[in-house]
Backbone as XML, in Angstrom:
<?xml version="1.0"?>
<chain id="A" units="angstrom">
  <residue number="1" name="MET">
    <atom name="N" x="0.883" y="-1.181" z="0.055"/>
    <atom name="CA" x="0.022" y="0.070" z="-0.004"/>
    <atom name="C" x="0.830" y="1.274" z="-0.020"/>
  </residue>
  <residue number="2" name="GLU">
    <atom name="N" x="0.565" y="2.224" z="-0.836"/>
    <atom name="CA" x="1.436" y="3.347" z="-1.066"/>
    <atom name="C" x="1.005" y="4.435" z="-0.013"/>
  </residue>
  <residue number="3" name="GLN">
    <atom name="N" x="1.953" y="5.151" z="0.456"/>
    <atom name="CA" x="1.711" y="6.149" z="1.545"/>
    <atom name="C" x="1.132" y="7.359" z="0.826"/>
  </residue>
  <residue number="4" name="SER">
    <atom name="N" x="0.252" y="8.093" z="1.657"/>
    <atom name="CA" x="-0.252" y="9.290" z="1.115"/>
    <atom name="C" x="0.838" y="10.354" z="0.924"/>
  </residue>
  <residue number="5" name="PRO">
    <atom name="N" x="0.858" y="11.161" z="-0.194"/>
    <atom name="CA" x="1.742" y="12.271" z="-0.294"/>
    <atom name="C" x="1.760" y="13.238" z="0.852"/>
  </residue>
  <residue number="6" name="TYR">
    <atom name="N" x="0.733" y="13.334" z="1.621"/>
    <atom name="CA" x="0.651" y="14.301" z="2.781"/>
    <atom name="C" x="1.602" y="13.737" z="3.878"/>
  </residue>
  <residue number="7" name="LYS">
    <atom name="N" x="1.794" y="12.431" z="3.804"/>
    <atom name="CA" x="2.600" y="11.922" z="4.969"/>
    <atom name="C" x="4.097" y="12.015" z="4.637"/>
  </residue>
  <residue number="8" name="LYS">
    <atom name="N" x="4.391" y="12.191" z="3.366"/>
    <atom name="CA" x="5.879" y="12.281" z="3.012"/>
    <atom name="C" x="6.330" y="13.790" z="2.925"/>
  </residue>
  <residue number="9" name="GLN">
    <atom name="N" x="6.353" y="14.412" z="3.985"/>
    <atom name="CA" x="6.863" y="15.828" z="4.070"/>
    <atom name="C" x="7.796" y="15.984" z="5.180"/>
  </residue>
  <residue number="10" name="SER">
    <atom name="N" x="8.665" y="16.884" z="5.026"/>
    <atom name="CA" x="9.711" y="17.120" z="6.040"/>
    <atom name="C" x="9.038" y="17.863" z="7.244"/>
  </residue>
  <residue number="11" name="GLN">
    <atom name="N" x="9.872" y="17.889" z="8.308"/>
    <atom name="CA" x="9.323" y="18.514" z="9.464"/>
    <atom name="C" x="9.096" y="20.119" z="9.233"/>
  </residue>
  <residue number="12" name="MET">
    <atom name="N" x="10.101" y="20.628" z="8.420"/>
    <atom name="CA" x="9.997" y="21.986" z="8.082"/>
    <atom name="C" x="8.649" y="22.306" z="7.316"/>
  </residue>
  <residue number="13" name="ARG">
    <atom name="N" x="8.467" y="21.454" z="6.273"/>
    <atom name="CA" x="7.238" y="21.541" z="5.514"/>
    <atom name="C" x="6.027" y="21.462" z="6.373"/>
  </residue>
  <residue number="14" name="SER">
    <atom name="N" x="6.018" y="20.623" z="7.301"/>
    <atom name="CA" x="4.875" y="20.490" z="8.176"/>
    <atom name="C" x="4.531" y="21.822" z="8.935"/>
  </residue>
  <residue number="15" name="PHE">
    <atom name="N" x="5.640" y="22.478" z="9.409"/>
    <atom name="CA" x="5.433" y="23.751" z="10.081"/>
    <atom name="C" x="4.902" y="24.871" z="9.110"/>
  </residue>
  <residue number="16" name="ARG">
    <atom name="N" x="5.446" y="24.791" z="7.905"/>
    <atom name="CA" x="4.923" y="25.748" z="6.793"/>
    <atom name="C" x="3.554" y="25.580" z="6.606"/>
  </residue>
  <residue number="17" name="VAL">
    <atom name="N" x="3.169" y="24.241" z="6.374"/>
    <atom name="CA" x="1.713" y="23.952" z="6.155"/>
    <atom name="C" x="0.905" y="24.301" z="7.353"/>
  </residue>
  <residue number="18" name="ALA">
    <atom name="N" x="1.289" y="24.213" z="8.546"/>
    <atom name="CA" x="0.561" y="24.649" z="9.667"/>
    <atom name="C" x="0.392" y="26.111" z="9.811"/>
  </residue>
  <residue number="19" name="PHE">
    <atom name="N" x="1.476" y="26.850" z="9.461"/>
    <atom name="CA" x="1.363" y="28.370" z="9.531"/>
    <atom name="C" x="0.460" y="28.736" z="8.371"/>
  </residue>
  <residue number="20" name="ARG">
    <atom name="N" x="0.479" y="28.128" z="7.301"/>
    <atom name="CA" x="-0.462" y="28.440" z="6.159"/>
    <atom name="C" x="-1.888" y="28.259" z="6.590"/>
  </residue>
  <residue number="21" name="GLY">
    <atom name="N" x="-2.122" y="27.209" z="7.404"/>
    <atom name="CA" x="-3.577" y="26.984" z="7.925"/>
    <atom name="C" x="-3.931" y="28.101" z="8.809"/>
  </residue>
  <residue number="22" name="LEU">
    <atom name="N" x="-3.008" y="28.524" z="9.763"/>
    <atom name="CA" x="-3.281" y="29.664" z="10.508"/>
    <atom name="C" x="-3.590" y="30.981" z="9.870"/>
  </residue>
  <residue number="23" name="LYS">
    <atom name="N" x="-2.844" y="31.084" z="8.801"/>
    <atom name="CA" x="-2.882" y="32.276" z="7.875"/>
    <atom name="C" x="-4.371" y="32.276" z="7.220"/>
  </residue>
  <residue number="24" name="ILE">
    <atom name="N" x="-4.820" y="31.114" z="6.764"/>
    <atom name="CA" x="-6.109" y="30.861" z="6.201"/>
    <atom name="C" x="-7.232" y="31.309" z="7.201"/>
  </residue>
  <residue number="25" name="LEU">
    <atom name="N" x="-7.017" y="30.811" z="8.407"/>
    <atom name="CA" x="-8.055" y="31.030" z="9.522"/>
    <atom name="C" x="-8.061" y="32.599" z="9.737"/>
  </residue>
  <residue number="26" name="PHE">
    <atom name="N" x="-6.857" y="33.262" z="9.841"/>
    <atom name="CA" x="-6.848" y="34.614" z="10.326"/>
    <atom name="C" x="-7.559" y="35.443" z="9.203"/>
  </residue>
  <residue number="27" name="PHE">
    <atom name="N" x="-7.034" y="35.225" z="7.880"/>
    <atom name="CA" x="-7.463" y="36.153" z="6.848"/>
    <atom name="C" x="-8.892" y="35.820" z="6.213"/>
  </residue>
  <residue number="28" name="ASN">
    <atom name="N" x="-9.313" y="34.597" z="6.493"/>
    <atom name="CA" x="-10.598" y="34.241" z="5.864"/>
    <atom name="C" x="-11.760" y="34.050" z="6.769"/>
  </residue>
  <residue number="29" name="GLU">
    <atom name="N" x="-11.466" y="33.915" z="8.046"/>
    <atom name="CA" x="-12.515" y="33.748" z="9.028"/>
    <atom name="C" x="-12.722" y="34.778" z="10.106"/>
  </residue>
  <residue number="30" name="ARG">
    <atom name="N" x="-13.791" y="35.519" z="9.873"/>
    <atom name="CA" x="-14.138" y="36.697" z="10.627"/>
    <atom name="C" x="-14.228" y="36.283" z="12.149"/>
  </residue>
  <residue number="31" name="ASN">
    <atom name="N" x="-14.791" y="35.049" z="12.539"/>
    <atom name="CA" x="-14.955" y="34.752" z="13.836"/>
    <atom name="C" x="-13.686" y="34.480" z="14.543"/>
  </residue>
  <residue number="32" name="PHE">
    <atom name="N" x="-12.740" y="33.860" z="13.765"/>
    <atom name="CA" x="-11.407" y="33.662" z="14.250"/>
    <atom name="C" x="-10.694" y="34.981" z="14.596"/>
  </residue>
  <residue number="33" name="ARG">
    <atom name="N" x="-10.821" y="35.907" z="13.821"/>
    <atom name="CA" x="-10.288" y="37.312" z="14.140"/>
    <atom name="C" x="-10.974" y="37.865" z="15.311"/>
  </residue>
  <residue number="34" name="THR">
    <atom name="N" x="-12.215" y="37.706" z="15.459"/>
    <atom name="CA" x="-12.919" y="38.260" z="16.614"/>
    <atom name="C" x="-12.371" y="37.542" z="17.904"/>
  </residue>
  <residue number="35" name="HIS">
    <atom name="N" x="-12.180" y="36.194" z="17.855"/>
    <atom name="CA" x="-11.628" y="35.481" z="19.051"/>
    <atom name="C" x="-10.219" y="36.028" z="19.267"/>
  </residue>
  <residue number="36" name="MET">
    <atom name="N" x="-9.439" y="36.290" z="18.317"/>
    <atom name="CA" x="-8.089" y="36.720" z="18.425"/>
    <atom name="C" x="-8.117" y="38.203" z="19.069"/>
  </residue>
  <residue number="37" name="ILE">
    <atom name="N" x="-9.030" y="38.973" z="18.875"/>
    <atom name="CA" x="-9.175" y="40.276" z="19.497"/>
    <atom name="C" x="-9.448" y="40.185" z="20.917"/>
  </residue>
  <residue number="38" name="PHE">
    <atom name="N" x="-10.367" y="39.167" z="21.319"/>
    <atom name="CA" x="-10.709" y="39.031" z="22.741"/>
    <atom name="C" x="-9.447" y="38.422" z="23.389"/>
  </residue>
  <residue number="39" name="ALA">
    <atom name="N" x="-8.701" y="37.527" z="22.690"/>
    <atom name="CA" x="-7.574" y="36.935" z="23.248"/>
    <atom name="C" x="-6.541" y="38.021" z="23.606"/>
  </residue>
  <residue number="40" name="PHE">
    <atom name="N" x="-6.286" y="38.946" z="22.692"/>
    <atom name="CA" x="-5.400" y="40.020" z="22.858"/>
    <atom name="C" x="-5.807" y="40.834" z="24.094"/>
  </residue>
  <residue number="41" name="LEU">
    <atom name="N" x="-7.169" y="41.080" z="24.142"/>
    <atom name="CA" x="-7.727" y="41.878" z="25.272"/>
    <atom name="C" x="-7.460" y="41.183" z="26.571"/>
  </residue>
  <residue number="42" name="ALA">
    <atom name="N" x="-7.711" y="39.954" z="26.710"/>
    <atom name="CA" x="-7.444" y="39.138" z="27.860"/>
    <atom name="C" x="-5.920" y="39.125" z="28.269"/>
  </residue>
  <residue number="43" name="ILE">
    <atom name="N" x="-5.043" y="39.028" z="27.236"/>
    <atom name="CA" x="-3.584" y="39.135" z="27.560"/>
    <atom name="C" x="-3.255" y="40.539" z="28.116"/>
  </residue>
  <residue number="44" name="VAL">
    <atom name="N" x="-3.778" y="41.520" z="27.504"/>
    <atom name="CA" x="-3.506" y="42.889" z="28.023"/>
    <atom name="C" x="-4.038" y="43.072" z="29.455"/>
  </residue>
  <residue number="45" name="ALA">
    <atom name="N" x="-5.270" y="42.514" z="29.742"/>
    <atom name="CA" x="-5.783" y="42.472" z="31.152"/>
    <atom name="C" x="-4.952" y="41.856" z="32.068"/>
  </residue>
  <residue number="46" name="CYS">
    <atom name="N" x="-4.292" y="40.727" z="31.650"/>
    <atom name="CA" x="-3.431" y="39.910" z="32.538"/>
    <atom name="C" x="-2.257" y="40.746" z="32.738"/>
  </residue>
  <residue number="47" name="ILE">
    <atom name="N" x="-1.709" y="41.508" z="31.865"/>
    <atom name="CA" x="-0.467" y="42.355" z="32.016"/>
    <atom name="C" x="-0.836" y="43.489" z="33.061"/>
  </residue>
  <residue number="48" name="ILE">
    <atom name="N" x="-1.993" y="44.179" z="32.756"/>
    <atom name="CA" x="-2.360" y="45.380" z="33.519"/>
    <atom name="C" x="-2.620" y="44.869" z="34.920"/>
  </residue>
  <residue number="49" name="PHE">
    <atom name="N" x="-3.377" y="43.867" z="35.222"/>
    <atom name="CA" x="-3.732" y="43.497" z="36.601"/>
    <atom name="C" x="-2.679" y="42.574" z="37.285"/>
  </residue>
  <residue number="50" name="GLN">
    <atom name="N" x="-1.675" y="42.238" z="36.492"/>
    <atom name="CA" x="-0.572" y="41.482" z="37.045"/>
    <atom name="C" x="-1.067" y="40.168" z="37.828"/>
  </residue>
  <residue number="51" name="VAL">
    <atom name="N" x="-1.823" y="39.471" z="36.974"/>
    <atom name="CA" x="-2.438" y="38.214" z="37.579"/>
    <atom name="C" x="-1.453" y="37.138" z="37.909"/>
  </residue>
  <residue number="52" name="THR">
    <atom name="N" x="-1.951" y="36.186" z="38.681"/>
    <atom name="CA" x="-1.024" y="35.154" z="39.223"/>
    <atom name="C" x="-0.608" y="34.262" z="38.102"/>
  </residue>
  <residue number="53" name="GLN">
    <atom name="N" x="0.442" y="33.461" z="38.331"/>
    <atom name="CA" x="0.910" y="32.469" z="37.320"/>
    <atom name="C" x="-0.198" y="31.482" z="36.931"/>
  </residue>
  <residue number="54" name="THR">
    <atom name="N" x="-0.933" y="31.066" z="37.955"/>
    <atom name="CA" x="-2.072" y="30.107" z="37.727"/>
    <atom name="C" x="-3.195" y="30.710" z="36.852"/>
  </residue>
  <residue number="55" name="GLU">
    <atom name="N" x="-3.387" y="32.027" z="37.231"/>
    <atom name="CA" x="-4.409" y="32.751" z="36.332"/>
    <atom name="C" x="-3.980" y="32.868" z="34.904"/>
  </residue>
  <residue number="56" name="TRP">
    <atom name="N" x="-2.746" y="33.107" z="34.778"/>
    <atom name="CA" x="-2.139" y="33.349" z="33.376"/>
    <atom name="C" x="-2.288" y="31.851" z="32.639"/>
  </residue>
  <residue number="57" name="ILE">
    <atom name="N" x="-2.089" y="30.805" z="33.268"/>
    <atom name="CA" x="-2.128" y="29.558" z="32.712"/>
    <atom name="C" x="-3.549" y="29.237" z="32.274"/>
  </residue>
  <residue number="58" name="HIS">
    <atom name="N" x="-4.502" y="29.575" z="33.184"/>
    <atom name="CA" x="-5.969" y="29.385" z="32.777"/>
    <atom name="C" x="-6.339" y="30.243" z="31.573"/>
  </residue>
  <residue number="59" name="VAL">
    <atom name="N" x="-5.942" y="31.536" z="31.591"/>
    <atom name="CA" x="-6.249" y="32.303" z="30.422"/>
    <atom name="C" x="-5.682" y="31.872" z="29.100"/>
  </residue>
  <residue number="60" name="ILE">
    <atom name="N" x="-4.348" y="31.446" z="29.217"/>
    <atom name="CA" x="-3.772" y="30.910" z="27.988"/>
    <atom name="C" x="-4.285" y="29.608" z="27.525"/>
  </residue>
  <residue number="61" name="LEU">
    <atom name="N" x="-4.614" y="28.707" z="28.360"/>
    <atom name="CA" x="-5.327" y="27.438" z="27.965"/>
    <atom name="C" x="-6.677" y="27.753" z="27.471"/>
  </residue>
  <residue number="62" name="LEU">
    <atom name="N" x="-7.362" y="28.646" z="27.945"/>
    <atom name="CA" x="-8.758" y="28.962" z="27.333"/>
    <atom name="C" x="-8.589" y="29.605" z="26.026"/>
  </residue>
  <residue number="63" name="ILE">
    <atom name="N" x="-7.746" y="30.501" z="25.839"/>
    <atom name="CA" x="-7.481" y="31.124" z="24.546"/>
    <atom name="C" x="-7.154" y="29.983" z="23.543"/>
  </residue>
  <residue number="64" name="GLY">
    <atom name="N" x="-6.250" y="29.102" z="23.841"/>
    <atom name="CA" x="-5.844" y="28.072" z="23.036"/>
    <atom name="C" x="-7.083" y="27.181" z="22.662"/>
  </residue>
  <residue number="65" name="MET">
    <atom name="N" x="-7.961" y="26.825" z="23.764"/>
    <atom name="CA" x="-9.079" y="26.071" z="23.476"/>
    <atom name="C" x="-10.098" y="26.739" z="22.473"/>
  </residue>
  <residue number="66" name="VAL">
    <atom name="N" x="-10.380" y="28.010" z="22.770"/>
    <atom name="CA" x="-11.394" y="28.707" z="21.888"/>
    <atom name="C" x="-10.858" y="28.735" z="20.434"/>
  </residue>
  <residue number="67" name="LEU">
    <atom name="N" x="-9.518" y="29.152" z="20.259"/>
    <atom name="CA" x="-9.082" y="29.424" z="18.889"/>
    <atom name="C" x="-8.956" y="27.991" z="18.199"/>
  </residue>
  <residue number="68" name="SER">
    <atom name="N" x="-8.672" y="26.915" z="19.023"/>
    <atom name="CA" x="-8.701" y="25.549" z="18.356"/>
    <atom name="C" x="-9.992" y="24.997" z="17.972"/>
  </residue>
  <residue number="69" name="VAL">
    <atom name="N" x="-10.964" y="25.242" z="18.823"/>
    <atom name="CA" x="-12.334" y="24.830" z="18.498"/>
    <atom name="C" x="-12.848" y="25.601" z="17.277"/>
  </residue>
  <residue number="70" name="GLU">
    <atom name="N" x="-12.553" y="26.907" z="17.270"/>
    <atom name="CA" x="-12.918" y="27.701" z="16.040"/>
    <atom name="C" x="-12.271" y="27.149" z="14.673"/>
  </residue>
  <residue number="71" name="GLY">
    <atom name="N" x="-11.071" y="26.739" z="14.931"/>
    <atom name="CA" x="-10.321" y="26.242" z="13.742"/>
    <atom name="C" x="-11.069" y="24.882" z="13.423"/>
  </residue>
  <residue number="72" name="LEU">
    <atom name="N" x="-11.379" y="24.025" z="14.216"/>
    <atom name="CA" x="-11.945" y="22.764" z="13.988"/>
    <atom name="C" x="-13.411" y="23.016" z="13.391"/>
  </residue>
  <residue number="73" name="ASN">
    <atom name="N" x="-14.031" y="24.010" z="13.940"/>
    <atom name="CA" x="-15.330" y="24.382" z="13.324"/>
    <atom name="C" x="-15.224" y="24.788" z="11.880"/>
  </residue>
  <residue number="74" name="THR">
    <atom name="N" x="-14.223" y="25.474" z="11.606"/>
    <atom name="CA" x="-13.977" y="25.919" z="10.095"/>
    <atom name="C" x="-13.630" y="24.707" z="9.287"/>
  </residue>
  <residue number="75" name="CYS">
    <atom name="N" x="-12.903" y="23.748" z="9.862"/>
    <atom name="CA" x="-12.612" y="22.546" z="9.150"/>
    <atom name="C" x="-13.882" y="21.804" z="8.786"/>
  </residue>
  <residue number="76" name="ILE">
    <atom name="N" x="-14.725" y="21.582" z="9.802"/>
    <atom name="CA" x="-15.985" y="20.950" z="9.590"/>
    <atom name="C" x="-16.811" y="21.643" z="8.569"/>
  </residue>
  <residue number="77" name="GLU">
    <atom name="N" x="-16.937" y="22.921" z="8.603"/>
    <atom name="CA" x="-17.651" y="23.714" z="7.568"/>
    <atom name="C" x="-17.095" y="23.423" z="6.171"/>
  </residue>
  <residue number="78" name="TYR">
    <atom name="N" x="-15.700" y="23.525" z="5.975"/>
    <atom name="CA" x="-15.107" y="23.286" z="4.781"/>
    <atom name="C" x="-15.429" y="21.864" z="4.226"/>
  </residue>
  <residue number="79" name="ILE">
    <atom name="N" x="-15.308" y="20.908" z="5.109"/>
    <atom name="CA" x="-15.592" y="19.452" z="4.653"/>
    <atom name="C" x="-16.989" y="19.369" z="4.139"/>
  </residue>
  <residue number="80" name="CYS">
    <atom name="N" x="-17.947" y="19.868" z="5.077"/>
    <atom name="CA" x="-19.375" y="19.883" z="4.599"/>
    <atom name="C" x="-19.632" y="20.517" z="3.330"/>
  </residue>
  <residue number="81" name="ASP">
    <atom name="N" x="-19.108" y="21.708" z="3.091"/>
    <atom name="CA" x="-19.228" y="22.295" z="1.792"/>
    <atom name="C" x="-18.689" y="21.610" z="0.631"/>
  </residue>
  <residue number="82" name="LEU">
    <atom name="N" x="-17.551" y="20.823" z="0.858"/>
    <atom name="CA" x="-16.928" y="20.017" z="-0.089"/>
    <atom name="C" x="-17.790" y="18.813" z="-0.509"/>
  </residue>
  <residue number="83" name="VAL">
    <atom name="N" x="-18.323" y="18.123" z="0.451"/>
    <atom name="CA" x="-19.118" y="16.855" z="0.278"/>
    <atom name="C" x="-20.442" y="17.126" z="-0.059"/>
  </residue>
  <residue number="84" name="SER">
    <atom name="N" x="-20.990" y="18.279" z="0.183"/>
    <atom name="CA" x="-22.418" y="18.567" z="-0.041"/>
    <atom name="C" x="-22.541" y="20.079" z="-0.420"/>
  </residue>
  <residue number="85" name="PRO">
    <atom name="N" x="-22.201" y="20.514" z="-1.545"/>
    <atom name="CA" x="-22.351" y="21.951" z="-1.957"/>
    <atom name="C" x="-23.699" y="22.369" z="-1.992"/>
  </residue>
  <residue number="86" name="GLU">
    <atom name="N" x="-24.685" y="21.580" z="-2.178"/>
    <atom name="CA" x="-26.086" y="21.800" z="-2.152"/>
    <atom name="C" x="-26.558" y="21.799" z="-0.867"/>
  </residue>
  <residue number="87" name="TYR">
    <atom name="N" x="-27.784" y="22.289" z="-0.536"/>
    <atom name="CA" x="-28.449" y="22.321" z="0.746"/>
    <atom name="C" x="-28.697" y="20.896" z="1.201"/>
  </residue>
  <residue number="88" name="ASN">
    <atom name="N" x="-28.432" y="20.576" z="2.437"/>
    <atom name="CA" x="-28.609" y="19.295" z="2.988"/>
    <atom name="C" x="-29.028" y="19.583" z="4.474"/>
  </residue>
  <residue number="89" name="ALA">
    <atom name="N" x="-30.132" y="19.021" z="4.886"/>
    <atom name="CA" x="-30.604" y="19.272" z="6.244"/>
    <atom name="C" x="-29.528" y="18.673" z="7.348"/>
  </residue>
  <residue number="90" name="LEU">
    <atom name="N" x="-28.958" y="17.539" z="7.040"/>
    <atom name="CA" x="-28.073" y="16.949" z="8.010"/>
    <atom name="C" x="-26.756" y="17.838" z="8.036"/>
  </residue>
  <residue number="91" name="VAL">
    <atom name="N" x="-26.315" y="18.349" z="6.986"/>
    <atom name="CA" x="-25.202" y="19.244" z="6.922"/>
    <atom name="C" x="-25.427" y="20.478" z="7.705"/>
  </residue>
  <residue number="92" name="GLU">
    <atom name="N" x="-26.640" y="20.955" z="7.640"/>
    <atom name="CA" x="-27.038" y="22.139" z="8.326"/>
    <atom name="C" x="-26.969" y="21.822" z="9.895"/>
  </residue>
  <residue number="93" name="LYS">
    <atom name="N" x="-27.476" y="20.623" z="10.342"/>
    <atom name="CA" x="-27.280" y="20.248" z="11.646"/>
    <atom name="C" x="-25.905" y="20.157" z="12.181"/>
  </residue>
  <residue number="94" name="ILE">
    <atom name="N" x="-25.081" y="19.522" z="11.292"/>
    <atom name="CA" x="-23.669" y="19.351" z="11.565"/>
    <atom name="C" x="-23.012" y="20.707" z="11.856"/>
  </residue>
  <residue number="95" name="LYS">
    <atom name="N" x="-23.188" y="21.700" z="10.940"/>
    <atom name="CA" x="-22.646" y="22.955" z="11.109"/>
    <atom name="C" x="-23.180" y="23.672" z="12.307"/>
  </residue>
  <residue number="96" name="ASP">
    <atom name="N" x="-24.457" y="23.584" z="12.589"/>
    <atom name="CA" x="-25.014" y="24.204" z="13.712"/>
    <atom name="C" x="-24.511" y="23.676" z="15.051"/>
  </residue>
  <residue number="97" name="VAL">
    <atom name="N" x="-24.305" y="22.299" z="15.015"/>
    <atom name="CA" x="-23.700" y="21.801" z="16.393"/>
    <atom name="C" x="-22.223" y="22.193" z="16.495"/>
  </residue>
  <residue number="98" name="ALA">
    <atom name="N" x="-21.456" y="22.253" z="15.334"/>
    <atom name="CA" x="-20.076" y="22.664" z="15.532"/>
    <atom name="C" x="-20.007" y="24.171" z="15.890"/>
  </residue>
  <residue number="99" name="ALA">
    <atom name="N" x="-20.868" y="24.985" z="15.402"/>
    <atom name="CA" x="-20.987" y="26.322" z="15.819"/>
    <atom name="C" x="-21.371" y="26.467" z="17.326"/>
  </residue>
  <residue number="100" name="GLY">
    <atom name="N" x="-22.327" y="25.599" z="17.708"/>
    <atom name="CA" x="-22.641" y="25.583" z="19.093"/>
    <atom name="C" x="-21.538" y="25.208" z="20.030"/>
  </residue>
  <residue number="101" name="VAL">
    <atom name="N" x="-20.709" y="24.373" z="19.703"/>
    <atom name="CA" x="-19.626" y="23.956" z="20.483"/>
    <atom name="C" x="-18.604" y="25.084" z="20.631"/>
  </residue>
  <residue number="102" name="VAL">
    <atom name="N" x="-18.418" y="25.819" z="19.554"/>
    <atom name="CA" x="-17.544" y="27.070" z="19.689"/>
    <atom name="C" x="-18.160" y="28.046" z="20.637"/>
  </residue>
  <residue number="103" name="MET">
    <atom name="N" x="-19.378" y="28.256" z="20.536"/>
    <atom name="CA" x="-20.150" y="29.195" z="21.422"/>
    <atom name="C" x="-20.025" y="28.748" z="22.853"/>
  </residue>
  <residue number="104" name="LEU">
    <atom name="N" x="-20.203" y="27.465" z="23.095"/>
    <atom name="CA" x="-20.181" y="26.929" z="24.423"/>
    <atom name="C" x="-18.791" y="27.143" z="25.011"/>
  </residue>
  <residue number="105" name="THR">
    <atom name="N" x="-17.748" y="26.828" z="24.200"/>
    <atom name="CA" x="-16.358" y="27.021" z="24.658"/>
    <atom name="C" x="-16.108" y="28.459" z="24.953"/>
  </residue>
  <residue number="106" name="ALA">
    <atom name="N" x="-16.608" y="29.390" z="24.100"/>
    <atom name="CA" x="-16.231" y="30.801" z="24.276"/>
    <atom name="C" x="-17.075" y="31.271" z="25.555"/>
  </residue>
  <residue number="107" name="PHE">
    <atom name="N" x="-18.193" y="30.710" z="25.793"/>
    <atom name="CA" x="-19.092" y="31.038" z="26.922"/>
    <atom name="C" x="-18.212" y="30.620" z="28.177"/>
  </residue>
  <residue number="108" name="VAL">
    <atom name="N" x="-17.755" y="29.494" z="28.242"/>
    <atom name="CA" x="-16.858" y="29.040" z="29.379"/>
    <atom name="C" x="-15.713" y="29.869" z="29.529"/>
  </residue>
  <residue number="109" name="ALA">
    <atom name="N" x="-15.166" y="30.296" z="28.511"/>
    <atom name="CA" x="-13.962" y="31.191" z="28.649"/>
    <atom name="C" x="-14.326" y="32.603" z="29.304"/>
  </residue>
  <residue number="110" name="VAL">
    <atom name="N" x="-15.509" y="33.068" z="28.873"/>
    <atom name="CA" x="-16.057" y="34.330" z="29.377"/>
    <atom name="C" x="-16.327" y="34.166" z="30.906"/>
  </residue>
  <residue number="111" name="ILE">
    <atom name="N" x="-16.895" y="33.134" z="31.259"/>
    <atom name="CA" x="-17.197" y="32.859" z="32.682"/>
    <atom name="C" x="-15.904" y="32.780" z="33.576"/>
  </residue>
  <residue number="112" name="VAL">
    <atom name="N" x="-14.907" y="32.019" z="33.099"/>
    <atom name="CA" x="-13.597" y="31.929" z="33.789"/>
    <atom name="C" x="-12.939" y="33.294" z="33.779"/>
  </residue>
  <residue number="113" name="GLY">
    <atom name="N" x="-13.066" y="34.010" z="32.578"/>
    <atom name="CA" x="-12.498" y="35.417" z="32.654"/>
    <atom name="C" x="-13.116" y="36.351" z="33.654"/>
  </residue>
  <residue number="114" name="CYS">
    <atom name="N" x="-14.429" y="36.156" z="33.776"/>
    <atom name="CA" x="-15.126" y="36.912" z="34.837"/>
    <atom name="C" x="-14.719" y="36.574" z="36.263"/>
  </residue>
  <residue number="115" name="ILE">
    <atom name="N" x="-14.506" y="35.317" z="36.421"/>
    <atom name="CA" x="-14.039" y="34.890" z="37.799"/>
    <atom name="C" x="-12.654" y="35.413" z="38.084"/>
  </residue>
  <residue number="116" name="ILE">
    <atom name="N" x="-11.757" y="35.492" z="37.046"/>
    <atom name="CA" x="-10.415" y="35.964" z="37.180"/>
    <atom name="C" x="-10.389" y="37.532" z="37.340"/>
  </residue>
  <residue number="117" name="PHE">
    <atom name="N" x="-11.070" y="38.198" z="36.412"/>
    <atom name="CA" x="-10.856" y="39.612" z="36.308"/>
    <atom name="C" x="-11.789" y="40.539" z="37.168"/>
  </residue>
  <residue number="118" name="ILE">
    <atom name="N" x="-12.976" y="40.048" z="37.439"/>
    <atom name="CA" x="-13.865" y="40.870" z="38.247"/>
    <atom name="C" x="-13.221" y="41.379" z="39.562"/>
  </residue>
  <residue number="119" name="PRO">
    <atom name="N" x="-12.620" y="40.350" z="40.332"/>
    <atom name="CA" x="-12.090" y="40.841" z="41.565"/>
    <atom name="C" x="-10.940" y="41.867" z="41.350"/>
  </residue>
  <residue number="120" name="TYR">
    <atom name="N" x="-10.233" y="41.828" z="40.301"/>
    <atom name="CA" x="-9.191" y="42.881" z="40.007"/>
    <atom name="C" x="-9.831" y="44.126" z="39.705"/>
  </residue>
  <residue number="121" name="LEU">
    <atom name="N" x="-10.936" y="44.106" z="38.931"/>
    <atom name="CA" x="-11.674" y="45.382" z="38.546"/>
    <atom name="C" x="-12.249" y="45.994" z="39.785"/>
  </residue>
  <residue number="122" name="ILE">
    <atom name="N" x="-12.828" y="45.129" z="40.702"/>
    <atom name="CA" x="-13.383" y="45.749" z="41.901"/>
    <atom name="C" x="-12.277" y="46.340" z="42.744"/>
  </residue>
  <residue number="123" name="ASP">
    <atom name="N" x="-11.208" y="45.659" z="42.861"/>
    <atom name="CA" x="-10.040" y="46.369" z="43.615"/>
    <atom name="C" x="-9.535" y="47.548" z="43.020"/>
  </residue>
  <residue number="124" name="TRP">
    <atom name="N" x="-9.561" y="47.645" z="41.626"/>
    <atom name="CA" x="-9.066" y="48.758" z="40.861"/>
    <atom name="C" x="-9.895" y="50.038" z="41.149"/>
  </residue>
  <residue number="125" name="PHE">
    <atom name="N" x="-11.254" y="49.795" z="41.103"/>
    <atom name="CA" x="-12.120" y="50.913" z="41.237"/>
    <atom name="C" x="-12.507" y="51.320" z="42.795"/>
  </residue>
  <residue number="126" name="ILE">
    <atom name="N" x="-12.015" y="50.516" z="43.680"/>
    <atom name="CA" x="-12.382" y="50.751" z="45.143"/>
    <atom name="C" x="-11.109" y="51.368" z="45.738"/>
  </residue>
</chain>
């Protein structure tokens, strides 16, 4: 059995392909850019409030989770569009569920962000 041409690539090519994927996400997906803006704001808030190391870890992990899930959602949408360019009720459900998972992940990130940052905001204003 012959190996896929995608498997026969150097480590350097693997990195180039991965960065190309991130570039595609950033320049083609508005929601990814929106999540990047909120990630940037969360990082700025961490710097301003001088959060603890544990809080930094939570923020970074959640940023990674939200961006990763958004990327997987985009992959699911691309695959659905490839295999079923015409309307399909099942494809619509698949896309809706994938988008729902992104929203759920972002919602959890917002809740954790509130738990981390609200005490700092209260101390800042009092």
